[in-house]
C-alpha positions in Angstrom: -9.2 22.4 3.8 -11.0 22.7 6.2 -14.0 22.1 4.0 -17.6 20.9 4.2 -17.3 18.8 1.0 -18.1 15.1 0.8 -14.8 13.2 0.7 -14.3 10.3 -1.7 -11.6 7.6 -1.4 -9.7 9.5 -4.1 -9.9 12.6 -2.0 -8.3 10.7 0.9 -5.5 9.5 -1.3 -4.8 13.1 -2.5 -4.9 14.4 1.1 -2.4 11.8 2.1 -0.1 13.0 -0.6 -0.5 16.8 0.0 -1.7 17.4 3.6 1.7 18.2 5.1 2.3 20.8 2.4 -0.8 22.8 3.4 -0.7 25.9 5.6 -2.7 24.1 8.4 -2.0 20.3 8.4 -3.6 20.0 11.9 -6.7 21.7 10.5 -6.8 19.0 7.7 -6.6 16.3 10.4 -9.5 17.9 12.3 -11.5 18.1 9.2 -11.0 14.4 8.5 -12.4 13.6 11.9 -15.3 16.0 11.4 -16.0 14.4 8.0 -16.4 11.1 9.8 -18.6 12.6 12.5 -20.8 14.5 10.1 -21.3 11.7 7.6 -19.3 13.5 4.9 -17.5 10.4 3.6 -18.8 9.2 0.2 -18.1 5.6 1.5 -18.8 5.2 5.2 -16.3 2.3 5.2 -13.5 4.8 4.7 -14.0 6.1 8.3 -11.1 4.0 9.7 -8.8 5.1 6.9 -9.8 8.8 7.3 -9.1 8.7 11.1 -5.8 6.8 10.6 -4.7 9.5 8.2 -5.7 12.2 10.8 -3.6 10.4 13.4 -0.6 10.2 11.1 -0.8 13.9 10.4 -1.1 14.8 14.0 1.8 12.5 15.0 4.1 14.0 12.3 3.2 17.4 13.8 4.1 16.1 17.3 0.5 16.6 18.6 0.6 13.2 20.3 -2.5 13.6 22.4 -4.6 14.4 19.3 -2.8 11.7 17.3 -3.7 9.1 20.0 -7.4 10.2 20.1 -7.6 9.8 16.3 -5.8 6.5 16.4 -8.1 5.1 19.1 -11.1 6.1 17.0 -9.6 4.7 13.8 -9.1 1.2 15.4 -12.7 1.3 16.7 -14.0 2.4 13.3 -13.1 -0.9 11.6 -15.7 -3.7 11.8 -13.4 -5.8 14.0 -9.8 -5.5 15.3 -9.1 -8.4 12.9 -10.2 -6.4 9.9 -7.3 -6.5 7.4 -7.3 -2.7 7.2 -7.1 -2.3 10.9 -3.5 -3.6 11.3 -2.0 -0.3 10.1 -4.1 1.7 12.5 -3.2 -0.5 15.4 0.5 -0.3 14.6 0.2 3.5 14.3 -1.4 3.6 17.7 1.4 1.5 19.2 4.0 3.9 17.6 2.2 6.8 19.2 2.1 5.0 22.6 5.9 4.6 22.4 6.3 8.3 21.8 3.8 9.4 24.5 6.0 7.7 27.1 5.1 5.5 30.0 2.9 3.2 27.9 5.6 1.0 26.3 4.1 -2.2 27.7 0.8 -1.4 26.1 2.5 -0.6 22.8 4.4 -3.9 22.8 1.2 -5.9 23.6 -0.5 -4.3 20.6 2.4 -5.1 18.3 2.7 -8.7 19.7 -0.9 -9.2 18.7 -0.1 -8.0 15.2 2.9 -10.3 14.9 1.0 -13.2 13.1 0.2 -10.7 10.2 3.9 -10.7 9.3 3.4 -13.9 7.4 -0.1 -13.0 6.1 -0.2 -9.4 4.8 2.3 -7.9 2.4 2.3 -4.5 4.2 2.5 -5.8 7.7 6.3 -6.1 7.8 6.7 -2.4 7.0 4.2 -1.0 9.5 5.1 -3.4 12.4 8.8 -2.8 12.1 8.3 1.0 11.8 6.4 0.9 15.1 9.1 -1.1 16.8 11.8 1.2 15.5 9.9 4.2 17.0 10.1 2.5 20.3 13.8 1.9 20.0 13.3 -1.8 19.3 14.8 -2.2 15.9 16.7 -5.3 17.0 13.3 -6.8 18.0 12.1 -6.0 14.5 15.0 -8.0 13.0 14.2 -10.9 15.3 10.5 -10.9 14.4 11.1 -10.5 10.7 13.7 -13.3 10.7 11.4 -15.7 12.5 8.6 -14.8 10.1 10.9 -15.6 7.1 11.9 -18.9 8.6 8.2 -19.7 9.2 7.3 -19.0 5.6 10.2 -21.0 4.2 9.4 -23.8 6.5 5.8 -23.9 5.3 7.0 -24.0 1.7 9.5 -26.7 2.5 6.7 -28.8 4.1 4.5 -28.3 1.1 7.2 -29.1 -1.4 9.0 -31.9 0.5 12.3 -30.0 0.0 14.6 -28.8 2.8 14.0 -25.2 3.8 17.7 -24.5 2.9 16.9 -25.4 -0.7 14.2 -22.8 -0.9 16.8 -20.0 -0.5 18.2 -20.8 -4.0 17.5 -18.6 -7.0 14.7 -20.8 -8.1 12.4 -19.5 -5.3 9.7 -17.5 -7.0 8.5 -14.0 -6.0 4.9 -15.1 -6.4 2.4 -14.9 -9.3 3.8 -13.0 -12.3 1.3 -10.1 -11.7 2.1 -9.6 -8.0 4.9 -10.0 -5.5 4.0 -12.3 -2.6 4.2 -11.9 1.2 7.7 -13.5 1.3 9.0 -10.8 -1.1 7.9 -7.9 1.1 9.0 -9.7 4.3 12.5 -10.2 3.0 12.8 -6.7 1.6 11.8 -5.1 5.0 14.1 -7.4 6.9 16.9 -6.4 4.5 16.2 -2.7 5.3 16.1 -3.3 9.0 19.4 -5.2 9.0 21.0 -2.4 7.0 19.9 0.1 9.6 21.4 -2.1 12.3 24.7 -2.5 10.3 24.3 -6.3 10.4 26.3 -8.5 8.0 24.7 -9.7 4.8 23.3 -13.2 5.3 21.6 -15.8 3.1 18.2 -14.3 3.5 19.6 -10.9 2.4 21.0 -12.7 -0.6 17.5 -14.1 -1.3 16.0 -10.6 -0.9 18.4 -9.3 -3.6 17.6 -12.2 -6.0 13.9 -11.9 -5.6 14.0 -8.1 -6.3 16.1 -8.8 -9.4 13.6 -11.5 -10.5 10.6 -9.0 -10.1 12.4 -6.4 -12.2 13.2 -9.0 -14.9 9.6 -10.2 -15.0 8.3 -6.6 -15.5 10.8 -6.1 -18.3 9.6 -9.3 -20.0 5.9 -8.2 -20.1 4.4 -9.5 -23.3 4.2 -7.0 -26.2 1.0 -5.1 -26.2 0.3 -5.7 -22.5 -0.3 -2.4 -20.7 0.9 -1.5 -17.2 -1.7 -0.9 -14.6 -0.7 2.5 -13.2 -3.9 4.3 -12.1 -4.1 8.1 -11.5 -7.0 9.4 -9.3 -9.1 12.0 -11.1 -7.3 15.1 -9.9 -3.9 13.6 -10.6 -5.0 12.4 -14.0 -6.4 15.8 -15.0 -3.1 17.4 -13.9 -1.1 14.8 -15.8 -2.7 15.5 -19.1 -2.6 19.2 -18.6 1.2 18.9 -18.1 1.9 16.0 -20.5 -0.7 16.1 -23.4 1.4 13.6 -25.3 0.4 10.9 -22.8 -3.3 10.9 -24.0 -2.6 7.9 -26.2 -0.9 6.1 -23.3 -3.3 6.7 -20.4 -6.5 7.8 -22.2 -8.0 11.1 -23.3 -10.1 11.5 -20.2 -10.6 9.9 -16.8 -13.5 7.8 -18.0 -11.3 6.4 -20.8 -8.4 5.9 -18.3 -10.6 3.8 -16.0 -12.1 1.8 -18.9 -8.6 1.0 -20.2 -7.6 -0.4 -16.9 -10.8 -2.3 -16.3 -10.6 -4.0 -19.7 -7.0 -4.9 -19.1 -7.8 -6.4 -15.7 -10.7 -8.4 -17.2 -8.3 -9.6 -19.9 -5.7 -10.8 -17.4 -8.3 -12.4 -15.2 -9.6 -14.3 -18.3 -6.1 -15.5 -18.9 -6.1 -17.1 -15.5 -4.2 -14.6 -13.4 -5.2 -13.9 -9.8 -4.3 -11.4 -7.2 -4.8 -8.5 -9.6 -4.6 -4.9 -8.7 -4.0 -1.4 -10.1 -1.1 0.7 -9.0 -1.9 4.2 -7.6 0.4 6.6 -9.4 1.6 10.2 -8.7 2.3 12.9 -11.3 5.2 14.3 -9.3 6.8 10.8 -9.0 6.3 9.9 -12.6 7.6 13.2 -14.1 10.5 13.2 -11.6 11.9 10.1 -13.3 12.7 11.9 -16.6 11.2 11.9 -20.1 7.7 10.5 -19.5 7.2 10.0 -23.2 9.9 7.3 -23.0 8.1 3.9 -22.5 11.1 2.7 -20.5 10.7 5.6 -18.0 7.0 4.7 -17.5 7.8 1.0 -17.2 10.4 1.7 -14.6 7.9 3.7 -12.6 5.4 0.8 -12.8 8.1 -1.6 -11.6 8.8 0.6 -8.6 5.1 0.9 -7.7 4.9 -2.9 -7.7 7.3 -3.1 -4.8 5.1 -0.8 -2.6 2.2 -2.5 -0.8 0.5 0.9 -0.2 0.4 1.6 -4.0 -1.7 -1.5 -4.8 -5.5 -1.3 -5.1 -6.9 -4.8 -5.1 -9.2 -5.8 -8.0 -12.0 -6.7 -8.4 -14.1 -5.4 -5.5 -17.5 -7.0 -4.8 -20.3 -5.7 -7.0 -21.9 -3.7 -4.2 -18.6 -2.5 -2.7 -17.1 0.9 -3.4 -15.4 1.0 -6.8 -11.6 0.6 -7.0 -11.3 4.0 -8.7 -12.3 6.0 -5.7 -15.4 7.6 -7.3 -17.5 6.7 -4.2 -20.0 4.8 -6.4 -20.6 1.0 -6.2 -18.4 -1.1 -8.5 -21.5 -2.4 -10.4 -22.5 1.2 -11.2 -19.1 2.5 -12.0 -16.1 0.7 -13.5 -17.6 -2.8 -13.9 -19.7 -1.8 -17.0 -16.6 -0.1 -18.5 -15.1 -3.5 -19.4 -18.0 -3.9 -21.9 -18.0 -0.4 -23.3 
């Protein structure tokens, strides 16, 4: 970086991980914007994500004018402002507006428009509350998150015929066995915000603790022979096997085998009636930092941790003509879809 190479979705994931450690992070941000302008994205639908990443880098480096330009372009790059992926870019833009100064009302209007997403998208509680915190409105984040929790519990109560209070008992489920639900992430973010505010533990905080314990317990009870769904982008996978050759039997001897293993497992789980499936984007540094990676318990612990991060989840399956989940830049029907039959 800077480079004239075509950038795949996997490249963007790697840049997100490593950009701030480069000699010229702002040059990386500029190249991401240039890649959009010059048509150097393997998947043109990644334009919004590339520009959002450029804005994040510029903001971290306190180049707020550049960050706001990138954020404006990121929001405009998505098909509509209601696009599910646009929420993060809009919240980032609000965060930058707070930091620029003098545009607080505009920032709050943007976040208020995103408020309904708190009960709809698992990652919305994190990015909305982070933006409010940047504007010195952490107490508002607590208020919004609390109201969103009450809304979801009220909806569940209406559907079940039970009082909302009863739904704070341990019997409340995280969601499907394969994926935490929106309520889980909402409660966890509210829990973090309240800790930052030094607020006393309440019944929703108790529920957050119970649901987290429930999620860990489910992961520990994974049926024998069922593999985890940790996925390593190509550069990460090659590095992993170069450093940990013993993991060949676990993750596959090469990247094609790694993707085929995951695709087959996803097809198997879908055939068993599971929905909301996804792979979990892993990091070599994070995995090896947990201890002896040849220990199945160490790897299982890492998979459980990734399950609690909305940003780590790559939804599956994509549409046949959409970009493949593996980040190769090819269409799903030409890439990993056939691997389930290989």
